C-alpha positions in Angstrom: -35.8 -20.5 12.4 -36.0 -20.4 8.6 -33.2 -22.2 6.8 -31.3 -20.0 4.4 -31.8 -21.0 0.8 -28.6 -22.2 -0.8 -27.4 -20.0 -3.6 -26.0 -21.3 -6.9 -24.3 -19.8 -9.9 -27.6 -19.9 -11.7 -29.6 -18.2 -9.1 -27.3 -15.2 -8.4 -27.2 -12.0 -10.5 -25.2 -13.0 -13.6 -23.4 -9.7 -14.3 -21.1 -7.8 -12.0 -22.6 -4.5 -10.8 -20.7 -1.6 -12.4 -19.7 1.5 -10.3 -20.6 5.0 -11.3 -17.8 6.9 -12.9 -17.1 10.4 -14.1 -17.1 10.8 -17.9 -13.5 10.6 -19.3 -13.6 14.1 -21.0 -14.7 15.7 -17.7 -12.5 13.8 -15.2 -9.3 14.4 -17.3 -9.5 18.0 -16.2 -10.2 17.6 -12.5 -8.8 15.8 -9.5 -12.2 14.5 -8.3 -12.5 10.8 -7.8 -13.0 8.8 -11.0 -14.9 5.9 -9.5 -17.8 7.3 -7.5 -18.5 4.0 -5.7 -21.7 2.0 -5.1 -25.0 3.3 -4.0 -26.8 1.1 -1.4 -28.9 -0.7 -4.0 -25.7 -1.4 -6.0 -24.0 -2.8 -3.0 -26.9 -5.0 -2.0 -27.2 -6.4 -5.6 -23.5 -7.2 -5.7 -23.5 -8.8 -2.3 -26.3 -11.1 -3.5 -23.7 -12.5 -6.0 -21.6 -14.0 -3.2 -22.2 -17.7 -2.8 -20.9 -17.6 0.8 -18.6 -20.6 0.0 -17.8 -22.8 3.0 -14.2 -23.2 1.9 -13.6 -19.4 1.6 -10.9 -19.2 -1.0 -11.2 -15.4 -1.0 -10.1 -15.3 2.7 -7.0 -17.2 1.8 -6.4 -14.8 -1.1 -6.5 -11.8 1.3 -3.1 -10.9 2.7 -4.7 -10.0 6.1 -7.3 -12.7 6.1 -10.5 -10.6 6.1 -13.6 -12.7 6.8 -15.0 -11.7 3.4 -18.1 -14.0 3.3 -18.8 -12.8 6.9 -18.9 -9.2 6.0 -20.8 -9.7 2.8 -23.4 -11.7 4.5 -24.0 -8.9 7.0 -24.0 -6.4 4.2 -26.6 -8.4 2.3 -28.8 -8.4 5.5 -28.4 -4.6 5.7 -26.4 -4.9 8.9 -23.9 -2.4 7.6 -22.3 -1.7 11.0 -21.9 -5.4 11.5 -20.2 -5.6 8.2 -17.8 -2.9 9.2 -17.1 -4.7 12.5 -16.2 -7.9 10.6 -13.8 -6.1 8.3 -12.1 -4.0 11.0 -11.3 -7.1 13.0 -8.3 -7.5 10.6 -8.2 -4.4 8.3 -8.3 -0.9 9.8 -8.4 0.9 6.4 -11.4 -0.5 4.5 -12.1 2.8 2.6 -8.4 2.8 1.5 -8.0 -0.8 0.6 -11.3 -1.0 -1.2 -9.9 1.7 -3.6 -6.3 0.8 -4.2 -5.8 -2.9 -3.5 -5.4 -5.2 -6.5 -8.3 -7.4 -5.6 -8.2 -9.0 -9.1 -5.0 -10.8 -8.2 -5.9 -11.4 -4.5 -9.4 -12.2 -3.1 -11.3 -11.7 -6.4 -8.7 -13.7 -8.3 -9.7 -16.9 -6.5 -13.4 -16.1 -6.1 -15.5 -19.2 -6.9 -18.0 -17.1 -8.8 -15.2 -16.0 -11.1 -14.7 -19.6 -12.4 -18.0 -19.2 -14.3 -18.9 -15.5 -14.3 -17.1 -12.3 -13.3 -16.0 -12.5 -9.7 -17.8 -10.8 -6.9 -16.6 -7.1 -6.7 -15.2 -7.6 -3.2 -13.1 -4.4 -3.3 -16.1 -2.3 -4.2 -18.2 -3.7 -1.4 -15.3 -3.1 1.1 -15.1 0.5 -0.1 -18.9 0.9 0.3 -18.7 -0.2 3.9 -15.6 1.9 4.6 -17.1 5.0 3.1 -20.3 4.5 5.1 -18.3 4.2 8.3 -16.6 7.5 7.6 -19.9 9.2 6.9 -21.5 7.8 10.0 -18.4 8.3 12.2 -18.1 4.6 13.1 -14.9 3.4 14.8 -14.0 0.3 16.8 -12.2 1.6 19.9 -11.8 -1.2 22.5 -11.1 -0.7 26.1 -7.3 -0.8 26.5 -5.5 -1.6 29.7 -2.1 0.3 29.7 0.8 -2.1 29.6 3.5 0.4 30.5 5.5 -0.2 27.3 6.4 2.6 24.8 6.6 1.8 21.1 8.2 3.8 18.3 7.0 3.4 14.7 9.1 4.9 12.0 7.0 5.7 8.9 3.2 6.4 8.8 2.4 4.4 5.7 0.1 1.3 5.7 2.7 -1.0 7.4 3.4 1.5 10.1 -0.3 2.3 10.7 -1.2 -1.4 11.0 1.6 -2.1 13.5 0.8 1.0 15.5 -2.9 0.1 15.8 -2.2 -3.4 17.0 0.4 -2.3 19.5 -2.0 0.5 20.8 -4.7 -2.1 21.2 -2.2 -4.1 23.3 -2.0 -1.2 25.7 1.2 0.3 24.5 2.0 4.0 24.3 2.7 4.4 20.5 4.4 7.2 18.7 4.6 7.3 14.9 7.5 9.3 13.4 6.9 10.7 9.9 9.5 12.5 7.8 6.9 14.5 5.8 4.7 17.2 7.2 1.5 15.0 7.0 0.9 11.5 8.1 -0.1 8.8 5.6 3.1 7.8 3.8 2.7 6.6 0.3 -1.1 6.8 0.7 -0.7 10.6 0.8 2.3 11.3 -1.4 2.1 8.6 -4.0 -1.6 8.2 -4.9 -3.5 11.0 -6.5 -6.9 12.2 -5.2 -8.7 10.9 -8.3 -7.8 7.4 -7.1 -7.6 7.9 -3.3 -8.8 11.3 -1.9 -6.7 12.7 0.9 -9.8 13.2 2.9 -10.3 9.4 3.1 -6.8 8.9 4.3 -7.2 11.6 6.9 -10.5 10.1 8.2 -8.8 6.7 8.6 -5.8 8.3 10.4 -8.2 10.1 12.8 -9.4 6.7 14.0 -5.8 5.8 14.9 -5.5 9.1 16.8 -8.7 8.2 18.7 -6.9 5.0 19.7 -4.3 7.1 21.5 -1.6 6.9 18.8 0.5 10.1 18.5 1.9 11.2 15.1 5.1 13.2 15.1 5.6 14.7 11.6 8.6 16.5 10.2 10.7 14.0 12.0 13.4 12.2 9.9 14.7 9.3 11.9 18.3 8.7 11.0 19.0 12.5 10.8 17.4 13.9 14.0 18.2 10.8 16.0 19.0 7.1 15.2 17.2 3.9 15.6 19.7 2.9 18.3 18.8 6.0 20.2 15.1 5.2 20.0 15.5 1.9 21.9 18.2 3.1 24.4 18.4 6.7 25.6 14.9 7.7 24.3 13.3 5.0 26.3 11.2 3.1 23.8 10.9 -0.6 24.6 10.6 -1.7 20.9 10.5 -0.1 17.5 9.0 -0.9 14.1 10.5 0.4 10.8 8.1 0.9 7.9 9.9 3.5 5.9 8.9 2.0 2.5 10.9 2.0 -0.7 10.6 5.4 -2.1 14.0 5.9 -3.6 13.4 6.2 -7.4 15.2 4.2 -10.1 16.6 5.6 -13.3 17.9 3.9 -16.4 21.4 5.4 -16.5 21.0 6.7 -20.1 22.4 9.9 -21.5 20.4 13.1 -20.7 18.9 12.1 -17.4 20.4 15.3 -15.8 18.6 17.6 -18.1 15.9 20.1 -16.9 12.5 18.5 -17.4 13.6 15.0 -16.3 12.2 13.8 -13.0 11.0 10.7 -11.2 7.3 9.9 -10.8 7.8 10.0 -7.0 8.9 13.6 -7.2 6.1 14.5 -9.6 3.4 12.8 -7.4 4.8 14.1 -4.1 4.8 17.7 -5.4 1.3 17.3 -6.8 -0.4 15.2 -4.1 1.2 16.2 -0.8 2.6 19.7 -1.7 -0.5 20.9 -3.6 1.2 21.8 -6.9 -2.1 20.9 -8.5 -3.6 23.9 -6.7 -1.2 26.5 -8.1 -1.2 29.5 -7.6 -3.0 29.0 -4.3 0.1 27.0 -3.2 3.6 28.0 -4.3 5.0 24.5 -5.0 7.1 24.7 -8.1 6.1 22.2 -10.8 6.2 23.2 -14.4 4.1 20.7 -16.4 5.3 19.8 -19.9 3.4 20.3 -23.1 4.3 16.9 -24.5 5.1 14.5 -21.7 6.7 11.0 -22.0 6.4 8.7 -19.0 8.7 5.7 -19.0 7.1 2.6 -17.4 3.7 1.0 -17.2 3.0 0.2 -13.6 0.3 1.8 -11.4 2.7 4.7 -10.5 3.3 5.4 -14.2 -0.5 5.5 -14.8 -0.9 7.9 -11.9 1.9 10.1 -13.2 0.5 10.3 -16.7 -3.0 11.1 -15.6 -1.7 13.8 -13.2 0.2 15.4 -16.1 -3.0 15.4 -18.2 -4.8 17.1 -15.4 -2.0 19.7 -14.9 -2.6 20.8 -18.5 -0.3 18.7 -20.7 -1.5 18.7 -24.3 -0.2 15.2 -25.0 0.9 12.4 -22.6 2.7 9.3 -23.8 3.4 6.0 -22.1 6.8 4.4 -23.2 7.1 0.8 -22.3 9.6 -1.8 -23.5 7.2 -4.8 -23.3 3.7 -5.3 -24.6 0.4 -4.4 -22.9 0.0 -8.0 -21.8 3.2 -7.6 -19.6 2.3 -4.2 -18.1 2.3 -4.5 -14.3 -0.5 -1.8 -13.8 -4.0 -2.9 -12.9 -6.2 -3.4 -16.0 -8.6 -0.9 -14.6 -5.9 1.8 -14.4 -4.7 1.2 -18.0 -8.4 1.3 -19.2 -9.0 4.6 -17.4 -5.8 6.1 -18.8 -6.7 5.1 -22.3 -10.2 6.5 -21.9 -8.7 9.9 -20.8 -6.5 10.1 -23.9 -3.1 8.7 -22.9 -1.2 7.4 -25.9 0.6 4.0 -25.4 3.8 3.1 -27.1 4.3 -0.6 -26.4 7.6 -2.4 -27.3 9.5 0.8 -27.1 12.7 1.5 -25.1 14.4 4.8 -24.7 18.2 4.9 -25.1 18.9 8.6 -24.7 17.2 11.9 -23.7 17.9 14.6 -26.2 19.1 18.1 -25.3 17.4 21.2 -26.7 20.6 23.1 -26.6 19.6 25.0 -23.4 19.9 22.0 -21.0 16.2 21.3 -21.5 14.5 18.2 -23.0 13.5 18.1 -26.7 12.8 14.4 -27.1 13.8 10.8 -26.7 15.9 8.5 -28.8 14.2 5.1 -28.8 14.5 1.5 -30.1 11.7 -0.8 -31.2 11.6 -4.0 -29.2 10.3 -7.5 -29.7 9.7 -10.2 -27.0 12.1 -13.0 -26.6 12.3 -15.8 -24.0 11.0 -15.3 -20.5 13.3 -13.8 -17.9 13.5 -14.2 -14.1 10.2 -12.3 -13.7 8.4 -14.9 -15.8 7.7 -12.3 -18.5 9.1 -12.5 -22.0 12.4 -10.5 -22.2 12.3 -7.5 -24.6 15.0 -7.6 -27.3 16.0 -4.7 -29.5 15.1 -4.8 -33.1 18.2 -4.0 -35.2 18.1 -0.8 -37.1 14.9 0.4 -35.4 16.2 3.5 -33.8 13.9 6.6 -34.0 13.4 10.0 -32.2 10.3 10.9 -30.3 9.4 14.5 -29.4 8.9 15.5 -25.8 9.7 18.4 -23.5 9.3 16.5 -20.2 10.4 13.0 -19.3 9.1 11.1 -16.1 10.7 7.9 -14.9 8.3 5.4 -13.3 10.4 2.2 -13.5 10.4 1.1 -9.9 11.9 2.2 -6.6 14.6 1.1 -4.2 15.0 1.0 -0.4 15.1 4.4 1.4 18.8 4.5 2.3 18.7 6.8 5.3 17.9 4.2 8.0 20.6 1.8 6.5 23.2 4.6 6.4 22.6 5.7 10.0 22.1 2.4 11.9 23.8 -0.9 12.5 20.8 -2.9 11.1 21.8 -5.7 8.8 20.8 -5.1 5.2 20.7 -7.4 2.2 22.6 -6.9 -1.0 19.9 -4.6 -2.4 19.9 -2.4 0.7 16.6 -3.7 2.2 16.4 -4.5 5.9 17.0 -8.2 6.7 14.5 -9.8 9.1 13.6 -13.2 10.4 10.2 -14.9 10.0 8.7 -12.7 12.8 10.1 -9.6 11.0 12.7 -9.1 13.8 15.8 -7.3 12.6 19.4 -7.8 13.7 18.9 -5.3 16.5 17.1 -6.5 19.6 13.6 -5.0 19.9 13.6 -3.5 16.4 11.2 -4.9 13.8 10.7 -4.0 10.2 8.1 -4.7 7.5 6.5 -3.6 4.3 8.4 -2.3 1.2 11.6 -1.6 3.2 11.9 -5.4 3.7 10.3 -6.9 0.6 10.6 -4.2 -2.0 7.5 -2.6 -3.6 4.3 -4.4 -2.7 0.6 -3.7 -2.3 -1.0 -1.6 0.5 -2.7 -4.7 2.0 0.5 -6.7 1.9 2.2 -3.9 3.8 -0.5 -3.9 6.4 -0.2 -7.6 6.7 3.5 -7.2 7.4 2.8 -4.5 10.0 0.4 -6.8 11.9 2.8 -9.7 11.7 5.6 -7.6 13.1 3.2 -6.4 15.9 2.7 -10.1 16.9 6.4 -10.6 17.1 6.9 -7.4 19.1 4.2 -8.5 21.6 6.0 -11.8 22.1 9.3 -10.0 22.6 7.7 -7.8 25.2 5.9 -10.6 27.0 2.5 -9.2 26.2 -0.4 -11.7 26.1 -1.8 -12.0 22.6 -4.9 -14.1 22.3 -4.3 -14.9 18.6 -0.8 -16.1 19.4 -1.5 -17.9 22.6 -4.4 -19.8 21.3 -4.6 -19.5 17.5 -6.0 -22.6 15.9 -4.6 -24.9 18.6 -7.0 -24.1 21.4 -7.7 -27.2 23.4 -10.8 -29.0 22.2 -12.0 -29.5 25.8 -10.8 -26.4 27.9 -10.5 -26.8 31.6 -13.7 -26.1 33.6 -12.0 -23.2 35.4 -8.7 -21.4 35.4 -6.6 -20.3 32.5 -5.2 -22.2 29.5 -2.4 -24.7 30.6 0.1 -23.0 28.3 -0.2 -19.8 30.4 0.4 -21.4 33.8 3.4 -19.9 35.5 3.8 -17.4 32.7 6.1 -14.5 33.7 7.9 -11.8 31.8 11.6 -11.4 32.3 13.4 -8.4 30.9 17.2 -8.3 31.1 19.2 -5.1 31.1 21.1 -4.2 27.9 24.4 -6.0 27.5 27.4 -3.6 27.7 29.1 -3.0 24.3 31.9 -5.5 23.6 30.5 -8.1 26.1 30.1 -11.6 24.7 26.6 -13.2 25.0 26.3 -15.2 28.2 29.2 -13.4 29.9 28.8 -11.7 33.3 
């Protein structure tokens, strides 16, 4: 058998393989995907840049621990199905994560190649494999022995989908409850088609349906029934809450109640999920402004600005109180927005929204800022420049300054919440209610898609332990005996039995009879 020649920094392609993209002037007027992805030749060239490092820092940088060198090695050998199998061992949504995950701060951020050259484009390679799987109809559907347990998942975003998939593979009967009329959560309502097409999300969800997972849409848990009812009278043995953090934040400045002021969440939901972009084919009301000011500089702000441009706004402005260096959006998103004509106003903070006399917006009153000492976030704190107040013309203002926990679950259940309204959990993501787990943004606050998926899988491991379901990863993990017995099962499974106690009557102390 031939020995594989060791690659070095000097022997690999030196430059990162660029993707194909729509021209800025063209894409700014349509909702087609900006990044057109890799062709096969592009993917093979970029895969050749991977050094297949034995210490695998990229795997440690991935929140779900994808075997990145393993899938890239198979891709480079043109074993594309094998590459898909490696990825989907830990990540069920490669076509999604390859598009929207911030690889530059995760796997690519610690890539060994990146110490000398541009890092390997891991996200683009993952997307190539995921897209090919959708085109070819690939799906990994293992044989599942029914366990008899029923699981409820509240929220069909990335955390909920990941938890649902792992529990379905463990033989559970899984139902996902979604408040909106389509499954997908933030992937559907929060990310525009030009970054993540709905067709890609639908294709990945279809694979979950083929696993036997049921999606019940138009079902708002906490209003139609409570979490307590799920795990008592409705007969579910355990539940996972992944409702996200979609409650928008505002600044509390004068004029926020004027017509023409809205949150980025509302704008994006109307456009993405409710098809306002397709007016008049759909009747969703959304009157785009002529001159739009978006407050904030995260990925959601970039999405909101670029949506407004595509809806016909003449000018779109980004208002941000810090400098470009502190902007939380991905560098690629800021670059794309600038290419499309978005105007950036760094070190600018609004202090009031101005009334046009008819309860509409005519502009913003702003202050110039300068950067002072770092705050708790590690970024330099913006400080107002005395006497720098000025007015800025706008007829629509969009707030994209962060989100808070969805309050419905907390208001309608006895789950313990923290001071900010997020659900409190232990290290296994178990909540204060027996059999109920939670993960993703509703626990941590806003995070990435892949981090939410990691939380969903972690919660699933805890749920399996709670239910007494055997989980190979948990039973063995990295502690498998070096010399297993010649026959029989692992010693730690001897005499293993599941005991399920009936619910304790209300008001009864633990341990009482």
